[in-house]
N, CA, C and O atoms as CSV, one atom per row, in Angstrom:
chain,resi,resn,atom,element,x,y,z
A,1,MET,N,N,-8.259,-15.459,-32.827
A,1,MET,CA,C,-9.377,-14.879,-33.746
A,1,MET,C,C,-9.504,-13.692,-33.211
A,1,MET,O,O,-9.032,-12.764,-33.867
A,2,VAL,N,N,-10.028,-13.439,-32.166
A,2,VAL,CA,C,-10.362,-12.361,-31.454
A,2,VAL,C,C,-9.314,-11.145,-31.675
A,2,VAL,O,O,-9.430,-10.050,-32.225
A,3,LYS,N,N,-8.295,-11.761,-31.050
A,3,LYS,CA,C,-7.061,-10.943,-31.118
A,3,LYS,C,C,-6.792,-10.301,-32.339
A,3,LYS,O,O,-6.588,-9.088,-32.281
A,4,CYS,N,N,-6.748,-10.851,-33.414
A,4,CYS,CA,C,-6.209,-10.567,-34.693
A,4,CYS,C,C,-7.411,-9.712,-35.353
A,4,CYS,O,O,-7.043,-8.970,-36.263
A,5,TYR,N,N,-8.737,-9.696,-35.054
A,5,TYR,CA,C,-9.563,-9.069,-35.693
A,5,TYR,C,C,-10.128,-7.869,-34.862
A,5,TYR,O,O,-10.040,-6.684,-35.186
A,6,VAL,N,N,-10.633,-8.295,-33.903
A,6,VAL,CA,C,-11.029,-7.169,-32.784
A,6,VAL,C,C,-9.850,-6.224,-31.764
A,6,VAL,O,O,-9.890,-5.032,-31.460
A,7,TRP,N,N,-9.196,-6.909,-31.532
A,7,TRP,CA,C,-8.184,-6.012,-30.497
A,7,TRP,C,C,-7.283,-4.977,-31.365
A,7,TRP,O,O,-7.114,-3.794,-31.068
A,8,SER,N,N,-6.666,-5.730,-32.644
A,8,SER,CA,C,-6.134,-4.847,-33.366
A,8,SER,C,C,-6.693,-3.417,-33.702
A,8,SER,O,O,-6.088,-2.375,-33.955
A,9,ILE,N,N,-7.857,-3.655,-33.635
A,9,ILE,CA,C,-8.688,-2.043,-34.156
A,9,ILE,C,C,-9.041,-1.525,-32.838
A,9,ILE,O,O,-9.410,-0.359,-32.705
A,10,LEU,N,N,-8.955,-2.272,-31.934
A,10,LEU,CA,C,-9.550,-1.467,-30.465
A,10,LEU,C,C,-8.295,-0.984,-29.914
A,10,LEU,O,O,-8.357,0.172,-29.494
A,11,LEU,N,N,-7.324,-1.490,-29.821
A,11,LEU,CA,C,-6.155,-0.937,-29.298
A,11,LEU,C,C,-5.613,-0.353,-30.196
A,11,LEU,O,O,-4.392,-0.480,-30.098
A,12,TYR,N,N,-5.999,0.404,-31.282
A,12,TYR,CA,C,-4.773,1.370,-32.175
A,12,TYR,C,C,-4.992,2.757,-31.340
A,12,TYR,O,O,-6.106,3.157,-31.000
A,13,SER,N,N,-3.928,3.341,-31.098
A,13,SER,CA,C,-3.397,4.380,-30.400
A,13,SER,C,C,-4.122,4.405,-29.136
A,13,SER,O,O,-4.916,5.333,-28.985
A,14,ALA,N,N,-3.972,3.427,-28.066
A,14,ALA,CA,C,-4.280,3.227,-26.914
A,14,ALA,C,C,-3.390,3.828,-25.961
A,14,ALA,O,O,-3.664,4.120,-24.797
A,15,GLU,N,N,-2.198,4.000,-26.617
A,15,GLU,CA,C,-1.123,4.435,-25.427
A,15,GLU,C,C,-1.400,5.874,-25.115
A,15,GLU,O,O,-0.855,6.394,-24.141
A,16,VAL,N,N,-2.291,6.607,-25.958
A,16,VAL,CA,C,-2.423,8.085,-25.651
A,16,VAL,C,C,-4.025,8.309,-25.074
A,16,VAL,O,O,-4.568,9.413,-25.101
A,17,TRP,N,N,-4.563,7.300,-24.645
A,17,TRP,CA,C,-5.806,7.545,-24.003
A,17,TRP,C,C,-5.676,7.752,-22.720
A,17,TRP,O,O,-4.746,7.381,-22.003
A,18,THR,N,N,-6.896,8.526,-22.340
A,18,THR,CA,C,-7.091,8.930,-20.948
A,18,THR,C,C,-7.806,7.869,-20.393
A,18,THR,O,O,-8.910,7.607,-20.870
A,19,LEU,N,N,-7.266,7.069,-19.261
A,19,LEU,CA,C,-8.101,5.957,-18.545
A,19,LEU,C,C,-8.623,6.441,-17.470
A,19,LEU,O,O,-8.013,6.568,-16.408
A,20,LYS,N,N,-10.062,6.818,-17.716
A,20,LYS,CA,C,-11.121,7.190,-16.624
A,20,LYS,C,C,-11.663,5.843,-16.142
A,20,LYS,O,O,-11.697,4.824,-16.831
A,21,VAL,N,N,-12.010,5.939,-15.095
A,21,VAL,CA,C,-12.880,4.925,-14.410
A,21,VAL,C,C,-14.130,4.252,-15.319
A,21,VAL,O,O,-14.492,3.076,-15.323
A,22,SER,N,N,-14.636,5.320,-16.041
A,22,SER,CA,C,-15.907,4.951,-16.772
A,22,SER,C,C,-15.419,4.328,-18.275
A,22,SER,O,O,-16.090,3.461,-18.835
A,23,ILE,N,N,-14.194,4.865,-18.848
A,23,ILE,CA,C,-13.395,4.075,-19.756
A,23,ILE,C,C,-13.118,2.786,-19.348
A,23,ILE,O,O,-13.734,1.913,-19.959
A,24,MET,N,N,-12.358,2.430,-18.483
A,24,MET,CA,C,-11.783,1.332,-17.890
A,24,MET,C,C,-12.797,0.317,-18.147
A,24,MET,O,O,-12.604,-0.731,-18.763
A,25,ASN,N,N,-14.233,0.833,-17.465
A,25,ASN,CA,C,-15.436,-0.077,-17.188
A,25,ASN,C,C,-15.831,-0.524,-18.534
A,25,ASN,O,O,-16.147,-1.706,-18.670
A,26,LYS,N,N,-15.852,0.265,-19.537
A,26,LYS,CA,C,-16.353,0.015,-21.059
A,26,LYS,C,C,-15.456,-0.938,-21.573
A,26,LYS,O,O,-15.826,-1.904,-22.241
A,27,ILE,N,N,-14.072,-0.648,-21.227
A,27,ILE,CA,C,-13.257,-1.700,-21.719
A,27,ILE,C,C,-13.343,-3.247,-21.270
A,27,ILE,O,O,-13.090,-4.207,-21.997
A,28,GLU,N,N,-13.751,-3.288,-19.929
A,28,GLU,CA,C,-14.098,-4.355,-19.415
A,28,GLU,C,C,-15.119,-5.166,-20.012
A,28,GLU,O,O,-15.081,-6.356,-20.325
A,29,VAL,N,N,-16.298,-4.080,-20.147
A,29,VAL,CA,C,-17.978,-4.690,-20.690
A,29,VAL,C,C,-17.367,-5.212,-22.069
A,29,VAL,O,O,-17.721,-6.319,-22.476
A,30,LEU,N,N,-16.705,-4.651,-22.600
A,30,LEU,CA,C,-16.573,-4.788,-24.027
A,30,LEU,C,C,-15.788,-6.279,-24.475
A,30,LEU,O,O,-16.117,-7.024,-25.398
A,31,GLU,N,N,-14.550,-6.461,-23.427
A,31,GLU,CA,C,-13.954,-7.865,-23.365
A,31,GLU,C,C,-14.701,-8.952,-23.205
A,31,GLU,O,O,-14.396,-10.009,-23.756
A,32,MET,N,N,-15.966,-8.799,-22.287
A,32,MET,CA,C,-16.704,-9.875,-22.062
A,32,MET,C,C,-17.660,-9.805,-23.090
A,32,MET,O,O,-18.071,-10.918,-23.419
A,33,TRP,N,N,-18.228,-8.703,-23.806
A,33,TRP,CA,C,-19.260,-8.851,-25.075
A,33,TRP,C,C,-18.516,-9.668,-25.870
A,33,TRP,O,O,-19.191,-10.589,-26.331
A,34,VAL,N,N,-17.213,-9.667,-26.246
A,34,VAL,CA,C,-16.528,-10.303,-27.320
A,34,VAL,C,C,-16.219,-11.670,-27.240
A,34,VAL,O,O,-15.977,-12.373,-28.221
A,35,HIS,N,N,-16.229,-12.208,-25.580
A,35,HIS,CA,C,-15.793,-13.270,-25.073
A,35,HIS,C,C,-17.010,-14.380,-25.292
A,35,HIS,O,O,-16.939,-15.470,-25.858
A,36,ARG,N,N,-18.277,-13.672,-24.588
A,36,ARG,CA,C,-19.548,-14.465,-24.418
A,36,ARG,C,C,-20.190,-15.252,-25.474
A,36,ARG,O,O,-20.848,-16.250,-25.182
A,37,PRO,N,N,-19.992,-14.748,-27.039
A,37,PRO,CA,C,-20.423,-15.511,-28.026
A,37,PRO,C,C,-19.620,-16.846,-28.400
A,37,PRO,O,O,-20.178,-17.848,-28.848
A,38,ILE,N,N,-18.379,-16.752,-28.185
A,38,ILE,CA,C,-17.614,-17.920,-28.386
A,38,ILE,C,C,-18.049,-19.267,-27.807
A,38,ILE,O,O,-17.999,-20.315,-28.450
A,39,PRO,N,N,-18.381,-19.186,-26.838
A,39,PRO,CA,C,-18.731,-20.503,-26.100
A,39,PRO,C,C,-20.426,-20.895,-26.415
A,39,PRO,O,O,-21.078,-21.840,-25.971
A,40,LYS,N,N,-20.839,-19.813,-27.330
A,40,LYS,CA,C,-22.270,-20.214,-27.727
A,40,LYS,C,C,-23.266,-19.792,-26.287
A,40,LYS,O,O,-24.431,-20.142,-26.098
A,41,ILE,N,N,-22.559,-19.097,-25.544
A,41,ILE,CA,C,-23.660,-18.799,-24.291
A,41,ILE,C,C,-24.596,-17.555,-24.576
A,41,ILE,O,O,-24.205,-16.432,-24.891
A,42,PRO,N,N,-26.063,-18.016,-24.386
A,42,PRO,CA,C,-27.081,-16.823,-24.619
A,42,PRO,C,C,-26.989,-15.711,-23.894
A,42,PRO,O,O,-26.601,-15.946,-22.749
A,43,TRP,N,N,-27.230,-14.407,-24.158
A,43,TRP,CA,C,-27.358,-13.490,-23.362
A,43,TRP,C,C,-28.294,-13.430,-22.299
A,43,TRP,O,O,-28.205,-12.612,-21.383
A,44,THR,N,N,-29.291,-14.378,-22.414
A,44,THR,CA,C,-30.135,-14.481,-21.269
A,44,THR,C,C,-29.693,-15.481,-20.137
A,44,THR,O,O,-30.287,-15.544,-19.061
A,45,ALA,N,N,-28.590,-16.268,-20.466
A,45,ALA,CA,C,-28.244,-16.824,-19.820
A,45,ALA,C,C,-27.642,-16.460,-18.340
A,45,ALA,O,O,-26.897,-15.490,-18.481
A,46,ARG,N,N,-27.684,-16.822,-17.162
A,46,ARG,CA,C,-27.399,-16.303,-16.005
A,46,ARG,C,C,-26.176,-16.891,-15.415
A,46,ARG,O,O,-26.060,-17.447,-14.323
A,47,LYS,N,N,-25.103,-16.627,-16.512
A,47,LYS,CA,C,-23.678,-16.925,-16.145
A,47,LYS,C,C,-22.760,-15.678,-16.018
A,47,LYS,O,O,-22.676,-14.736,-16.806
A,48,THR,N,N,-22.122,-15.869,-14.908
A,48,THR,CA,C,-21.179,-14.628,-14.432
A,48,THR,C,C,-20.068,-14.453,-15.439
A,48,THR,O,O,-19.730,-15.269,-16.296
A,49,ASN,N,N,-19.531,-13.211,-15.195
A,49,ASN,CA,C,-18.282,-13.269,-16.196
A,49,ASN,C,C,-17.214,-13.968,-16.097
A,49,ASN,O,O,-16.506,-14.190,-17.079
A,50,GLU,N,N,-16.920,-14.452,-14.803
A,50,GLU,CA,C,-15.982,-15.249,-14.280
A,50,GLU,C,C,-16.196,-16.731,-15.055
A,50,GLU,O,O,-15.292,-17.352,-15.613
A,51,ASP,N,N,-17.517,-17.123,-14.964
A,51,ASP,CA,C,-17.905,-18.315,-15.954
A,51,ASP,C,C,-17.615,-18.287,-17.042
A,51,ASP,O,O,-16.913,-19.187,-17.504
A,52,VAL,N,N,-18.078,-17.196,-17.851
A,52,VAL,CA,C,-17.727,-17.064,-19.617
A,52,VAL,C,C,-16.220,-16.885,-19.574
A,52,VAL,O,O,-15.903,-17.218,-20.716
A,53,LEU,N,N,-15.217,-16.590,-19.003
A,53,LEU,CA,C,-14.162,-16.386,-18.825
A,53,LEU,C,C,-13.199,-17.783,-18.751
A,53,LEU,O,O,-12.206,-18.009,-19.444
A,54,ARG,N,N,-13.732,-18.566,-17.806
A,54,ARG,CA,C,-13.439,-20.038,-17.415
A,54,ARG,C,C,-13.834,-20.810,-18.773
A,54,ARG,O,O,-12.999,-21.634,-19.144
A,55,SER,N,N,-14.755,-20.691,-19.409
A,55,SER,CA,C,-15.432,-21.397,-20.249
A,55,SER,C,C,-14.592,-21.340,-21.678
A,55,SER,O,O,-14.450,-22.283,-22.456
A,56,VAL,N,N,-14.076,-20.011,-21.825
A,56,VAL,CA,C,-13.089,-19.923,-23.028
A,56,VAL,C,C,-11.450,-20.008,-22.543
A,56,VAL,O,O,-10.521,-19.875,-23.340
A,57,ASN,N,N,-11.338,-20.172,-21.583
A,57,ASN,CA,C,-9.784,-20.191,-20.616
A,57,ASN,C,C,-9.190,-18.958,-21.228
A,57,ASN,O,O,-8.326,-18.864,-22.101
A,58,LYS,N,N,-9.875,-17.994,-20.544
A,58,LYS,CA,C,-8.924,-16.544,-20.848
A,58,LYS,C,C,-9.148,-15.971,-19.440
A,58,LYS,O,O,-9.894,-16.407,-18.563
A,59,ASP,N,N,-8.300,-14.847,-19.412
A,59,ASP,CA,C,-8.067,-13.965,-17.936
A,59,ASP,C,C,-8.729,-12.569,-18.683
A,59,ASP,O,O,-9.011,-12.461,-19.876
A,60,ARG,N,N,-8.869,-11.666,-17.743
A,60,ARG,CA,C,-9.253,-10.431,-18.168
A,60,ARG,C,C,-7.769,-9.786,-18.456
A,60,ARG,O,O,-6.943,-9.458,-17.603
A,61,GLU,N,N,-7.628,-9.673,-20.151
A,61,GLU,CA,C,-6.536,-8.844,-20.039
A,61,GLU,C,C,-6.173,-7.665,-21.218
A,61,GLU,O,O,-5.075,-7.270,-21.609
A,62,LEU,N,N,-7.380,-7.317,-21.569
A,62,LEU,CA,C,-7.461,-6.269,-22.441
A,62,LEU,C,C,-7.175,-4.865,-21.647
A,62,LEU,O,O,-6.713,-3.873,-22.211
A,63,LEU,N,N,-7.457,-4.913,-20.503
A,63,LEU,CA,C,-7.283,-3.339,-19.655
A,63,LEU,C,C,-5.761,-3.578,-19.667
A,63,LEU,O,O,-4.974,-2.803,-20.209
A,64,LYS,N,N,-5.363,-4.840,-18.955
A,64,LYS,CA,C,-3.791,-4.700,-18.726
A,64,LYS,C,C,-3.128,-4.590,-19.911
A,64,LYS,O,O,-2.047,-4.009,-19.820
A,65,THR,N,N,-3.479,-5.013,-21.121
A,65,THR,CA,C,-2.646,-4.601,-22.423
A,65,THR,C,C,-2.739,-3.077,-22.868
A,65,THR,O,O,-1.985,-2.470,-23.629
A,66,VAL,N,N,-3.730,-2.676,-22.272
A,66,VAL,CA,C,-3.698,-1.088,-22.712
A,66,VAL,C,C,-3.095,-0.220,-21.541
A,66,VAL,O,O,-2.680,0.908,-21.808
A,67,LYS,N,N,-3.037,-0.682,-20.324
A,67,LYS,CA,C,-2.113,-0.310,-19.469
A,67,LYS,C,C,-0.724,-0.349,-19.550
A,67,LYS,O,O,-0.016,0.561,-19.121
A,68,HIS,N,N,-0.165,-1.682,-20.249
A,68,HIS,CA,C,1.289,-2.161,-20.591
A,68,HIS,C,C,1.710,-1.246,-21.571
A,68,HIS,O,O,2.810,-0.707,-21.445
A,69,ARG,N,N,0.766,-0.924,-22.819
A,69,ARG,CA,C,0.946,-0.311,-23.716
A,69,ARG,C,C,1.494,1.304,-23.313
A,69,ARG,O,O,2.526,1.842,-23.713
A,70,LYS,N,N,0.529,1.829,-22.462
A,70,LYS,CA,C,0.736,3.098,-22.047
A,70,LYS,C,C,1.873,3.243,-21.193
A,70,LYS,O,O,2.368,4.363,-21.320
A,71,MET,N,N,2.403,2.592,-20.457
A,71,MET,CA,C,3.821,2.408,-19.720
A,71,MET,C,C,4.908,2.584,-20.743
A,71,MET,O,O,5.827,3.402,-20.703
A,72,SER,N,N,4.596,1.474,-21.881
A,72,SER,CA,C,5.820,1.275,-22.871
A,72,SER,C,C,5.999,2.851,-23.672
A,72,SER,O,O,7.059,3.321,-24.085
A,73,TYR,N,N,4.832,3.392,-23.735
A,73,TYR,CA,C,5.128,4.471,-24.642
A,73,TYR,C,C,5.509,5.541,-23.687
A,73,TYR,O,O,6.003,6.547,-24.196
A,74,LEU,N,N,5.372,5.513,-22.389
A,74,LEU,CA,C,5.839,6.682,-21.255
A,74,LEU,C,C,7.394,6.116,-21.486
A,74,LEU,O,O,7.851,7.012,-22.195
A,75,GLY,N,N,8.306,5.297,-21.328
A,75,GLY,CA,C,9.440,4.782,-21.769
A,75,GLY,C,C,9.686,5.434,-22.734
A,75,GLY,O,O,10.540,6.316,-22.642
A,76,TYR,N,N,9.103,5.230,-23.795
A,76,TYR,CA,C,9.499,5.764,-25.183
A,76,TYR,C,C,9.683,7.387,-24.927
A,76,TYR,O,O,10.768,7.865,-25.260
A,77,ILE,N,N,8.967,8.016,-24.515
A,77,ILE,CA,C,9.018,9.384,-24.510
A,77,ILE,C,C,10.288,9.817,-23.548
A,77,ILE,O,O,11.138,10.627,-23.918
A,78,VAL,N,N,10.294,9.277,-22.485
A,78,VAL,CA,C,11.588,9.569,-21.329
A,78,VAL,C,C,12.757,9.009,-22.196
A,78,VAL,O,O,13.839,9.320,-21.698
A,79,ARG,N,N,12.849,8.420,-23.116
A,79,ARG,CA,C,14.100,7.993,-23.589
A,79,ARG,C,C,14.746,8.854,-24.944
A,79,ARG,O,O,15.902,8.847,-25.365
A,80,ARG,N,N,13.417,9.669,-25.505
A,80,ARG,CA,C,13.558,10.246,-26.700
A,80,ARG,C,C,14.007,11.395,-26.387
A,80,ARG,O,O,13.332,11.964,-25.529
A,81,SER,N,N,15.354,12.232,-26.958
A,81,SER,CA,C,15.580,13.612,-27.236
A,81,SER,C,C,14.797,14.691,-27.295
A,81,SER,O,O,14.770,15.732,-26.638
A,82,ARG,N,N,13.792,14.036,-28.708
A,82,ARG,CA,C,12.927,14.866,-29.171
A,82,ARG,C,C,11.804,15.530,-28.128
A,82,ARG,O,O,11.119,16.486,-28.491
A,83,TYR,N,N,11.704,15.061,-27.077
A,83,TYR,CA,C,10.516,15.493,-26.057
A,83,TYR,C,C,10.973,15.922,-24.771
A,83,TYR,O,O,10.449,15.549,-23.721
A,84,LYS,N,N,12.020,16.764,-24.848
A,84,LYS,CA,C,12.586,17.254,-23.817
A,84,LYS,C,C,11.549,17.825,-22.648
A,84,LYS,O,O,11.570,17.540,-21.451
A,85,ILE,N,N,10.774,18.579,-23.239
A,85,ILE,CA,C,9.912,19.417,-22.324
A,85,ILE,C,C,8.962,18.580,-21.596
A,85,ILE,O,O,8.532,18.967,-20.509
A,86,LEU,N,N,8.554,17.324,-22.166
A,86,LEU,CA,C,7.782,16.549,-21.420
A,86,LEU,C,C,8.816,15.642,-20.304
A,86,LEU,O,O,8.320,15.342,-19.219
A,87,GLN,N,N,10.182,15.242,-20.593
A,87,GLN,CA,C,11.176,14.859,-19.826
A,87,GLN,C,C,11.043,15.622,-18.916
A,87,GLN,O,O,10.454,15.062,-17.991
A,88,LEU,N,N,11.386,17.007,-18.622
A,88,LEU,CA,C,11.477,17.817,-18.031
A,88,LEU,C,C,9.904,17.978,-16.930
A,88,LEU,O,O,10.117,17.996,-15.718
A,89,ILE,N,N,8.969,18.046,-17.235
A,89,ILE,CA,C,7.613,18.051,-16.809
A,89,ILE,C,C,7.736,16.755,-16.112
A,89,ILE,O,O,7.564,16.876,-14.899
A,90,LEU,N,N,7.976,15.576,-16.500
A,90,LEU,CA,C,7.806,14.315,-15.786
A,90,LEU,C,C,9.050,14.016,-14.497
A,90,LEU,O,O,8.892,13.280,-13.523
A,91,LYS,N,N,10.047,14.666,-14.773
A,91,LYS,CA,C,11.116,14.455,-13.882
A,91,LYS,C,C,10.781,15.479,-12.734
A,91,LYS,O,O,11.188,15.284,-11.588
A,92,GLY,N,N,9.931,16.715,-13.122
A,92,GLY,CA,C,9.724,17.837,-12.318
A,92,GLY,C,C,10.888,18.796,-12.020
A,92,GLY,O,O,11.005,19.338,-10.921
A,93,THR,N,N,11.762,18.989,-13.057
A,93,THR,CA,C,12.896,19.853,-12.983
A,93,THR,C,C,12.774,21.335,-13.748
A,93,THR,O,O,13.691,22.123,-13.980
A,94,ILE,N,N,11.439,21.460,-14.047
A,94,ILE,CA,C,11.129,23.034,-14.272
A,94,ILE,C,C,11.477,24.052,-13.496
A,94,ILE,O,O,10.977,24.232,-12.385
A,95,LYS,N,N,12.603,25.005,-14.158
A,95,LYS,CA,C,12.618,26.240,-12.764
A,95,LYS,C,C,11.956,27.215,-13.574
A,95,LYS,O,O,11.691,28.325,-13.112
C-alpha cells in the first residue's frame, strides 16, 4: 500500500533529480518516516531504523529505486537519436 500511494507520488520524475548527499539523506529519512507507523511503533520508542525495517520485513529500497531509474533514463538518452548532443557529451567526443 505504501508503494501504491506514497512512492508513486514521490518518485514522479525522479530520473532527473540531482542526487546530493543532503537529498539522499532526506530520501532515507522519508522512507523510515513512512515505515515506522506500519507496525505501530511510537515515535518516542527507542528503536533503531534496522529494528523498524526488520519489523515490517523490508530493506532500504527507495534510494536504490531512484538510482535505478536514473540509470535507466541515462540508457534511454544514450539510445535515442534525438539527444545527439548529450550522447556526444557523455562519450566525450566533442571536438
